[in-house]
N, C-alpha and C positions, 0 to 999 in steps of 0.2 A: 425620646423625651420622657418616657416613664421607664421604671425598672420593675422587674417582675418580683412579686412575692414568690419565694421558693415553692415550686409545685412538686414537693415530694409527697409520698403517700401518707405522711403523718399530718399533713397540713389540716385535715378536717377536724382534728381532735380539739382545736381550740374552741370549737362550739360546745364541747362537753366539759370544758374547764370550769372549775368551781366559781370563778369570777365571771363567767359568762351570763349575760342577762337571761339566757334561756334556761340555764339550770337554776338560776335563783328564782325563776318565775315559772313553776310547773304549769300554771294555767296557759301560759303563752307557748309552751313547748310544742303543742300541736297546731299552733295558729300564729306563727310569727313570720314575717317577712324580714330578713336580716340583710343589710347591705354592709359589707365591710370594705372600706376603701383604705388600702395601706400605702403609704408613701415611703419607699424603702430608704432613700437617701435623705431623709429629712424627719424632723420631729413630727408627731401627729399635729396637724395644723390647728390654729384657733379657727373657730367657725364664725363667719360673718353673715349678714343677712342673705346675700346671694353668695354662699360660702365659697371662697376660693382657696385652693389648697396651695400654700406657699411653702415650698420645701426648705428645710434648714438642716445643716449637717447632723448626722446621727451615724453611729457605726452601722455599715451596711450588713444585711443578713447574708450569710454565705449561700451561694448556689451550688448545691453538691454536684460534682461531675457525673455522678451515677443518675442524676435526674432523668436524662433522656432515655437511659436504658430501662429504668424502672417503669417509666410511662410508655415506652415504646413510641415516642413521637416520631413521625416520619420526618427526618431532617430535611429530605429533599423537598418537602412541601412547605414547611414552615420553620424557618430557622429560629430556634428558641435558645441558641447558645448564648451564655453570658458573654458580653464583649470583652476582649482582652484589655488589660490595663492600658491607659493612655500611652504609656512609654513605648509600648510595642507597636503603635501605629506609625509606619513609615510616612513621612509627609510627602506622599505622592498624590497625584490627581485621583487615583483609583480608590484611595482610602475614604471611608465614610466617617466624618467626625462624630464621636459620641460625646454629648455634652457632659461635663463633669457633674453638673447638678441638673435635676430635671427642670423643665419649664413649669411655671405655675399652671395649675389646672382649675377649670371652672366646673363646679358641680351644681347641678340643678335637680330639684326634686319637685315634681308636680303631682297633684292628685286630680284624677279624672273621675267623672261621675260613674257610678256603677261598680265601684270596687277595683279601680285601676290605679297603679302607682307608676310614674314614669321617672326613670333615672337617666340623667345626661351627664357625660363627663367629656370635656373637650379641652384642648389647650387654650389658655386665656389669651395668649398673644403669640404671634409667630415672629421669629427673628427676621430682620430686614432681608428680603429677597426670597424667603422660603414660603411654600404654599400652605394654605389652610387645609386642614383635613377635610375630606369630602363627606358631606351629609347628603343621604339620598333624597332627592326632591320628588314631589308629586305622587307619593305612595300613601301617606297618611291622609285621612279625611281632614278637610280644612278646619273643622272645629276642634281638632285635637290640641292644637296650640293654645286654645283657650283655657287649658287646665289650670287649676289654682296653684300658683307657685307656693310651696311651703317655705315659710321663713324659719330658719333655725336660729336659736338664741346665740348671741355673740359670746356670752360667757358660758361656763359649764352649766348644763341644765340640772335641775334637781332630779333625784332618782325617780320620782313619780312619773306617771304617764303624761305625754303631751296630748292635749285634747285638740282634735281636728274638727271643729264645729260643722264644717261643710261636709264632712264625711262621718256621720254619726256611727256608721257600722265599723269604723276602724279605730284602732288605738295605737299610739306610737310611743317608743322610747328612743332617746338619743344620747347614750353615754358618750362622753367626748373622747376617750382613749381606748382602743382605737375608735375612729368614728364609725358607729353602727347605728342603724335605725331599725328598731323592731316594730313591726306593725302587725296587729292581729284583728280579727273581727270580734266584736263584742258578742257575748252571749246574750240571748234575748232577756229582757228585764223580767224578773219574777219577784214576789214579795221577799224571797230569801236571798236574792242575788241582786246587788245594786246595778243600776244600768251603766255605771262607769266604774268598773272594777279596777283597782289599782294593779299595776304591773306585778306586784309581789303577791297578789291574791292566789291562794292555793285551790280555789274552787275551779273544777274543770268546766270549760264552756260546754253547754249542752249540745251544741252542734259545732264541733271544732272544725276549722277549715284546714285544708291542705296549705302548706306554706312553701314558699321558695326563698332560699338564702343565696344571695350572690355575693362573692367576694371578687371585686373588680380589680384587675391589674392590667397595666399595659406594659409591654416590654419594649425596650429599646435594643434592637439587635441589628447586627450588620451581617450581611451575607457575603461570603468571599467568593461567590461563583461569578464566572464571567458569562456574558450572554452569548448564545449562539442560536442557530435555527431550531435546535432540538430542545433547548432548555429555557425555562422561563427567565425573563430578564429580572435581575434583582432590583428592589426598590431604590430610588435615589437617596432615600434617607430612612433611618429606622422608623417604622410606623405600625408594627404589629401590636395587636391587642389580645389579651386573654383574660378569662375569669372563670370562676367556678359557679355553678348554680345547683343548689341542693334542694330537692323537692321533698318536703316533709309529709308524712302521711301518705306516701305513694308507694304502690306496688310495681308500678311500671310507667313508662313514658311512651307516648305516641307523637307523631308529627314529623317534621323535617322530611318532606316526601321526595320522591323520585328513586327510592329503592324499595324493593318488595319486602318490606319488614315492618311490623307494627312497632318495632323499636326504632328510635331515630337513627339516622345515618348522616354522615358528613354531607353537607349540601355542595360545598366546594364549587370550583369552576365546573359547570356541566360539561361532560366530554361528549361532543357530538359524534363520537364513534358509533358505528352501526352495530350495537349489541344491546341486549337487555340483561339486567342483572338477575341471577337466579334468586329464588325465594330463600330466605334465611329462616332458621328456626325462630318462631315468633316470641316477642315480648321478653319480660324480666331479664335484667342484666345477670350474668352469671356471678357466682361468688368467687371472684378472682381478684388477685392483686393488680393485674394488668387489665386495661380497658379491652373491651371487645372491638377490634379494629373492623370497620365496615367499609364496604365499597363507596366510592365517591359518586355523587349524583351525575346523571347524564345531561339532563335537558333543563333543569330548573332548580330553584332553591327557595324554600320558605323557612327562614330560621325562627320557626314557632314550634314550641313544644308543649304538649299537654300532658300532665301527670295525674294519675288516678289511683286511688287505693280505697280498700274497704276495711275499716276498723271493726272493733267488736260491736259497736252500736250503729254506726252509720258509715257511708262512703264519702269521700270528699275528693275534690279535684283542684288543680291550680295550673296556671299556664305562664310561659315566659316567651317573649318575642324580642329579638334583637334586630333592629332596622340597620342592616349592613349588607352591601351588595359585593363585597370583596370575597376572595376565596376563604372559605371557612371550614374548619373542622371541628366536629363535636364528638367527644368520647363519652360513652356512658359507662360509668364505673360500677364496680361491685357495691351492693348496699353496704354502707359502713356500720349501720345499725338497723334494727328492725324498723320497717316502715320509712325508709328514706332512700331516695335514689340520687346519687351524686353525678353531676355531669361537668365536663370541662369543655369550655367554648374558646376557640382560638381563631383569630381572623388576621389576614395579612395587612389590612389597612383600615382606615376609617375611625369612627368615634364610637363611644358607648352611647347608644340611644335605646334604652331597654325598657320594656313594659312588663310589669308584674300583674297577673290576673289572679284574683283570689277566690273565684268561684262563688259559692261552695260546690255546686254541681257541675258535671262536665258540659251541660248545655249553657250554664251560666258563663263558664269560661269562653265557650265558642261565641256567645253573644258579646262578651267583653272584647274579644279579639276583633269581631266584626265591627264594633263601634270605633276601632282605631283604623283598620285597613279597609272597611266597607264590606257590606253584604253582597252575595252574588247577584248579578244583574238578572232581572226577569227575562228569560228567553222567549222567543217566538214559539208558538205552539208547534209549528212544523219541525223545529229543531230537536224536539223530543221524540220524534218518530224515527224511522229507519233510514239510514244513509247508505248508498251503494257507491263504493270507490274502488279504483285500482290505478296503479301506475302501469299503463295508461289506457283509457279508451281511445281507440286509434283515430276516429274521424266521425263525421256526422252520422254516417250509415251505421257505425258501431254503436253510437249513442242511441240511435232510434231502434236498433235491434234489441238492445238491453232493455230499453224502456218497454218495448212491446212484449218482451219475455216475461217481465213481472206481471203484466196484465193477463197474458195467455195462461200463466200458471197460477193466477189468482193469489199472488203475494203482493201485499201493499208495500209501497215505499214512497218516500217524500223528496229525496234529494239525490241527484246524480253528480258525481265529482269528476273534475278533470285535473290531472297532475301535470308535471312540467312539460310533457311533450305536446300540449295543445298550443304552446306559444311559438312564436317565430324565433327560432334559435335561442330559446330560453331568455328572451327578453320579455320581462313581465309586463302586463297590460297590453300585450299583443296577441294575435292569433296566427297560427300557421294557415294561411289562407288557401293553401292546396288541400288541406285535410278539413278545415273548418271554414268554408267559404261564406256561410250565412249564419254566424253565431247568434244574431238577434232572433231569427226565425226558429232556430233550434231551441233557444230558451223559451220562446212563446209557445212552441208545441208542448213542451213540458208543463208550462204554466197553465195551459188549457185544461190539464188534468189535475191541477192544484199542486204541481210539483215545482221544485226549485233546482237551480244548479250552483255548484260551488267551484271556483277556479282558484288555482294556487298563486300566491304572490310572495316571493321570498325577498330577503333584504339585500342579497348579493346583486349588484347591477353590472351587467355586462359592459366592459370598457370598449365601447364602439361609438366613434364620433357621429355616426348617422342615427344612433338611438337616442330619441328625444329625452328620456329620463336622465341618461348619462350626461348628455349635453348640458341640461339645465343644472344638474348637481355640480358638474365641473365648473361652470361659469360662475355659480353662486358660492362656490367653496363649501358645498353641503356634505362633503365626505369626511369620515374619520381620517385623521392624519397619522403618519408614522412618526417615529421619535425624531426624525429630521425635519418634520413639518410638511412633508409632501403627502399628497393623497395616498392613503394606505391601499396597497394592491394585494389581493390574495386570490387563491385558486378555488373556484367552486363550480357548480353545474355548467355555467355559460363559458367556463375558461377564466381568463383574467378578469377580476371583478373588483369593484369598491363598494363601500358600505356607507349608507347615510348616517350622519351623526344624529341619531334620533333622540339623544339626550336633550337637544336644543329644541325648545318649544316652537321656534320659528320653522324649524325643518320638519317637525311633526305636523305643522299646519300645512306646509307645502305638500308633504306626503299625503295628508288627508284629502287634499284637493284632487289628487290623481284618480280618486274613485268616482268622481262626478261622471254622469252619463256622457257629458260632452268630452271629457278628457279621456276616459276609458272606452275607446272605440269598440263597439261590438258588445258592450254590456247593456243589460236591462235591469229594471227594478227587481226582477226576481233572481238576480245573481248575487251570491254571497262569497265570502273569501276564507282562504286557508293560508295561514302563515307558517311555513316550515323552515328549518335550518336557521332559525333566528336567534340562536344562542349567543353570538353568531357562529356558524359552521365555516371554517376556513380549512380546506383540505390540506394545504401546504403550510399551515400555521403551526407554531409550537403548540402542542397539546390539542391539535386540530381546532384551534380557534384563533382569535386575534392576538398578537403579542401583547404582553402586559404593559409595555411602555408606549403603546399606541395612544394618541392624544385625542380627547373629546372636548366638547364645548366647555368653556370655563377653565381650560388648562388641566382637566381631570384625566388621570391616567386610566387606561383600560382596566388595569388590575382592581381599581377602586369601584368600577361600575359594571363589571362584566356580568354579574348574575342578574342585573336589571335591564341589560340591553333589550332582550326579547320582550320584557314587559313593556318598555316604551314603544317598541315596534307594534306590539298587540294593541296598545292604547291608540296609537296614530291611525292604525288601520280601521279600528272600530269607530273612531271619531269621523273617518272618512265616510263610512257607510251611513253614519248619523247625519252628516251634512248632505250626503246624496239625497236623502229622504226628507230634507227640510226639518230634521229633528222629530219627525213623526213615526219613522219606521225603526223598530228595535233591530240593532245590527246582529248578524251572526258571523263571528270570526273564530275559527279554530286555530289555536297557536301551540307549537311544540314546546317553546321555552316559556317559562313562567316565573313569577316572583310573588312576594306578598302583594296583594291588591289586584293580581291578574283576574280574580273572580268578578271584578267590575266590568270587564271588557269582553268576556266570552268563555268559550270552552277550551279544554286542553285534552291531550290524550297521552298514553304512556309511551308513545314513540315506537321504535322499530322492534317489534317482538318476533317470535318465531313460532311456526306451526308445530308446537309440541305440547305434551300434556303438562309439563312443568310450568310453561308460560301461561297456560290456561289457569293453573292454580295460583301462580304468582300475581295475576291480575287483580285478585280480590284484595289482598292486603295493600297493594299499591293504590288502588282506587279509594280504599278506606282512608289511608293516609292523606291522599289529596283532599278528600272531603273534609277531614278534620282540620285542615289548614285553609279552609274557605273555599277551595277549588272543587266545589261539588259537581259542576258540570263537566264530568270527566268520563272517559271510556278507554278501553283497549281495542286494538284492531281485531275484529271478530275473524277467527280462522288463522290468525298469525300473519305478520307481514312477510317474513322470509319462509321459503319452503312450501311444500304441498301437503295440506292436511289430509289425512285419511277421512273418508266420509264420516266415520263415527265421531272423530275429534271435531270435525266441522259442525256436526249436528249438536254435539254437546256444547260447543262454543256459542252457537246461536241460542241455545236454551238458557245459558248463563247470561249472554250478552243482552238478551231481551229484558234483563233487570238492571243493566248498567244505566247510569244517568244519561250517558252519550252512547248511542247504539249505532255503530258504523262497521261494515265490512270493508276490508282493505287488503291489498296484496302487492307484492313487489313485481317489477317489470319481468323478471325471469321466471315467474311461477306460472303454472298452468292456469287457464281460466277457471273460475270457480263460482260463477253465478249459481244461485241456489238450486236451479233445475238441472244441473249437469251431472248429478250423482245418482240417477235412477229415480223411478217414481216414488218408491218408499221414502227415500231421504228427502226428496222434494216435499213430500207431505209432512215429514217431521219438522223441517225447517219452516214451512208455511205455518204450521201450528205455533211454533215459537214466536214468529213474527206477529201472527194474529193475537197471541196472548199480550204482546207489548201494546198493540193498538187498542185492545180492549181496556187496558189499564191506563191509557193516556190521560183520562180525567183525573185519576189518582196521582199520577206523576206531575201533572201541571199544578195540582193543589200543593204538592210537596215543594215544587220549585217556588211557588208563592211563599210558602212558610220560610224556605231558606232565604229568600230575598228580604224577609222582614227580620228574621231572628238569627241568620247565620248558621242554623242547624242543617247539616247536609241531608241530601235525599237518600243516599246509601250510607248506612250507618253500621258501625261495629255493634255487636250484640250488647256490649257493656254500656253503650250510650243509652239504651232503653232500660237496661237492667243493671244499674251501677253498683248494686249491693251484692250481685251474684258472681262470686269469684270463679265459677265454672265458665263464665263468658270471657274472662280476661284473656285467655290463651287461644281464643278461637279465631283463626284468620282464614277459615274455609267457608264459613257461613256468615251471612250478614242480614241486616234489616233493610227493607225499602220503606222508609217512613216508620211510623209507629206500629203498623198493622201487618206487614208481610215479613216472613222469614224465608230465606232462600239458602239452600245448600247445593253447591256445585257437585258435579260428578267429575273427578279429575284423574280417572284411571280407565284404561281401555278394558272393555268387556267386564266392567265391574258388576258383581252379582248382587251385593248388599252393601248398605252404607249405614253408618251410625250417625244419628242426628240428635244433638242436644237441644231440647226445647226449654228455654228459661221461663221463670215466673210461676206464679201459683195457678194461673188459669190454663185451660186447655187450648189446643191449636187444632185448626180444621185444615185438612189437606185441600189444596186448591183443586186438585184433580177429582177426588171422589167425595169430598165433604166429610171424610171420616174424622172423629175427634181423637187427639192424642193428648195424654196428660203433660202438664207442665212440670218444670224442675226435674226432668228425667231424660236419659238418653234412650233413643228408640232405634232398634236395628230394623232397617226397612229393606224390602226387596227393591232393587233398582229397576225402574221402568224405562222402556225405550223412548216412550212418547213424551217424557217430561223429566225434569229434575225435581228433587223433593222441595216443595214450597208450601207454605202454610199461612193461614190468616189467623191472627191472635184473637182469641175470645174477648169480647168486649169492645170490638171495633166495627166500623161500617165503612165499606169500600165502594166509591162510585165507579162504574164501568160503562163502556159503550160497546155493545156486542154485535153490531152490524157492521160487516167489513166492506170497505170501499177501496178505491185505488190508492187514496192518499188521506192523511188526517184532515186536510182542508175539506175534503168532501164529506167528512163525518159531522161537520159543525152543527147541522140541524137534526142529527139523529137523536133518538130517545135514549134514555139512561136505564141502566139496571143497577140497583143497590143491593150489595151482598152484606147482610147483617150476620155477624157471628156472635151469638149471645154467650155471656159469661155465666158463672154459677149463680148469679143473682138475676138471671134472665134480663141483663141490661147490655147496652152497647152504645157507642157514639162514634161519629166520624164527621169529616168536613168535605165540602165541595167548593172550589173557587173556579169561577169562569169569567173570562173577559173577552175582548175581541181577538185575542191571540197574536196581535201584531203591533199595535200602536202604543202610545204612552198615555192614552185617555184614562187608564186604570189609576194613574196618579191624581187624576181629578175626580175620582169616585165612580168612574164607569166600570163597575164590576159587580158580580153576584157572588156573595160569600155566605154559604149556609152551614149551619151545624145540624146534623141529624142526630137526634137522641131517642133511643128506644128504652123505655122503662114502664113497668106496670102494664105490659101488653099494649103500649101505645108508642107509636113512632111520631115524633114531632119535628117539623122543619122550622129552625129558628134562624132569623137574619143576623149575621155577624157583621154586616157592614155598618160602620158608625152613621148615625143620622145625618151628620154634617160632613160627609166624606168628600164632598166637592161639588162642583158646578155640573159635571157630566153624569149621564146616566147610561147604564147598559141594560138592554132588554133582551130576553131570550124567550122563545116560545117552546123551548124543548120541555119534554115531559118525561116522567119516569114510567117506563112500560112494564118492568117487572121488579118485584122486591123478593129476594131469596132470603129466607130466614133459617140460619143453621142453628141447631140446638133448641128449636121450639118444641115444647112438649106436644104429644099427640092430642088431637081432638079439635084443633082450630079449623073452622069451616069457612068463615068469611071475615072480611074487614069492612068497617064503616069509616068513610072519609068525611071529615069536616074541614071547611064549611061545605054545605051542600047535602049532607046526610046521604051520600052515595054508597052503594055497596060494591065490593069486588070479591071475586071468588078466591079461595085458597085451595090449591091442589098440589100434589107432588110434581115437581118439574125438574129438568135437567140443570146441572150447574152451569153449562154453557151450551151454546146453540150449535155445537158440532154435530154433524150427522152421526146418528148411532149412539148418542149420549142417552144414558138411562136416567129416568126420573128419580131422584134421590132426596130432594130437599123441598120442604113446604115453600110454596111460591105464591105470592100474591099477584094475580094476572091483571094487567091493564088497570092499575090504580089511576093512571093518566093524570097525576098531579103535576103541576108546572114547577120546575126547579126554582123559578123566581119568586114563588108565592109562599106565604105561611099556610101551613096545613097540618092536620093531625089525622093519623090513621089508627084506628082501634081495632084490635083483633078480638073476634068473638069466639 
């Protein structure tokens, strides 16, 4: 229905053309959002209030035959060939009619609050008997559709700016030929610069925003392939879409996760093949005429890209999100000019439903994206602790022995996991009663120590008439259908399987009910769920997944919904746990497949990695990318899923994994056992220390998850997110921040003797291990230690810890806190602590403690951050602060006075942590015994 604007490598130059609004308007050059919509077989349309693009004849632009070779587009993935002329179509049933003229298009432009513009392009009407294009449902937050529709003038608009009164920060231009809309953020009003500068103003904005330019085109192409088991089925009619997005003021782009690169990669149909992609050289597109071809995603797709750049005076960020669940390829091209990254987006089907986020800072873009797809859900406290998993713990005796092993070796853990072998013949929601005769008592024994269990529930349902899930699904017609209308059958772990059509809300409701304690026999309230293979994985399917012409609810083809199938499965499972607990218990569901919005339903992980050093290194950029696309509750299998790690690799992986947002050890069926105590006393002690470090930092992690659930800013962050003006951080995929206060550098090589660590910013950094200060804005060559990886606390921050070790995080609830204050050059610091009951939704009604600690002028003050009218419920805690460590305090401090009460507390040198043999290195206020729930001030004398 649409035809492509020719995509040869000269096509970007029209932005620099003398008649272009950008070049006529230097002030807008760094701050414009430009949408160019070209209708090739038609004059540029007249614009009406809900402008629809009605094509009329015009000489078509030639599509050069070299187009594909220049672009290196993979023909087998996305046929972008121009259709042959109509005369060459034989009138047989196999031919696909290409309309002589495109159908009319409906274009909508909406403004959302907070600096977001939404562009929608769809066919206005469909010919009789043809299907509507698929729009992905239930991903956007409900209020996104309340955006203000922008009315475009019916006649040619004047050359001046369009005033958008409801978005005072944005200015627009809409020249009629070709239809383009230029939107930029206004500079702040000053006496010399009017608050509504005209588009031709030559004054540069004082804070130019990054910009995104999109030229949207949709192609009508026919594929001449025939379907077979090994090749994807061609679409029944032309429906692919492509466009360019140019990010102005950008040095690099991040996002589009599932490949270990800080550069975006095609998200495509995830391939459930059991492999993990190698790390690629990070960031910045090469200066090449051809795009960097990148591997396709395996398990998930989030078509969101964040661009960032640092100009001479300041940095700026922008973002772009395309809501589309069909196969997608994204190419990042060479910068066509300084400070611009051009990208090409192509999709097999669907509509244009795109969001432009104008920043200006990277955290602003993340908040804008979260306002469209949702912020991460607040997890339960236990889910942030350590998880122990393998395929498979054999039976109840094995489970009891592993559980006892952690206690015996003084290693805390919170969750034990069971993989597919715990079921009766891989029928989910069942137990192999020979191996697990008493599942309830097994879970209750763990729960008595504050521990939980997770079992696996996958979407492939064994085709067995005696299996109640299969029986119900068949009788109710709940399975995805094949192209002939029969229940689709594929091969997976149980053998012949079918797959619930989880796109249908009624079927999601049915699935959710299966998690009730009555329905899921042998389950208890301390059992949580793991969704694997939910891409969906089909061992004998084309591309190891469902055929593209399988049929879903609403007559939607699998090709249109594939990337969101796992998302709906994750949603239905999470809703099931929510229903099980009467809406009071926060769910925990880990999913392998993901899509935009998955952050609202639980955690994800990077899938099947391997026990080698390269995969340890690759985990960091992969998790950073997931976090930047909303999926902050993510981790990689510690130790590697495949293969047997050398003890040194396993120890280094625990030391790094202790800082992952989701911290789980996992291993394949064929690997040797690798519980932490199986590698000799020395390695057991090193792993114990890494796990203890994670447990001591749980109050900090929980506070960061609260921040993520409100702002969309991830827990694990690339350095540039905290230091957006520091170009040295742009290329770093080996170090990362945990929140604003901790910097971590992994050790990625065997027997590494020394490592270079770049510490950004003007302030110093204190090593977590010895409390030694290192200067900022410098690289430091450090000797590598066996007992830890390089990790630092940023000067000017305060981190809350709990230093007493228990069997599980649940048993630490009433333990006292330690505050670690790292003073900056002004002898000041601040930090936050968020506490609630760790499991319910009472926090939504005000039942939480949220404090800010501020140190300045030798005074530490605890300030309440909870709003006075935060809700009907209250949360109380008798926890106290038992130690305050002050790094960077000048010598001479002897005691502290605490108000109210005029109490005194001693100051003496103390250890950084309570490990045996730690030497006293830091001034420590002992036993201040102030309550975390109270207001207080502590003055150092």
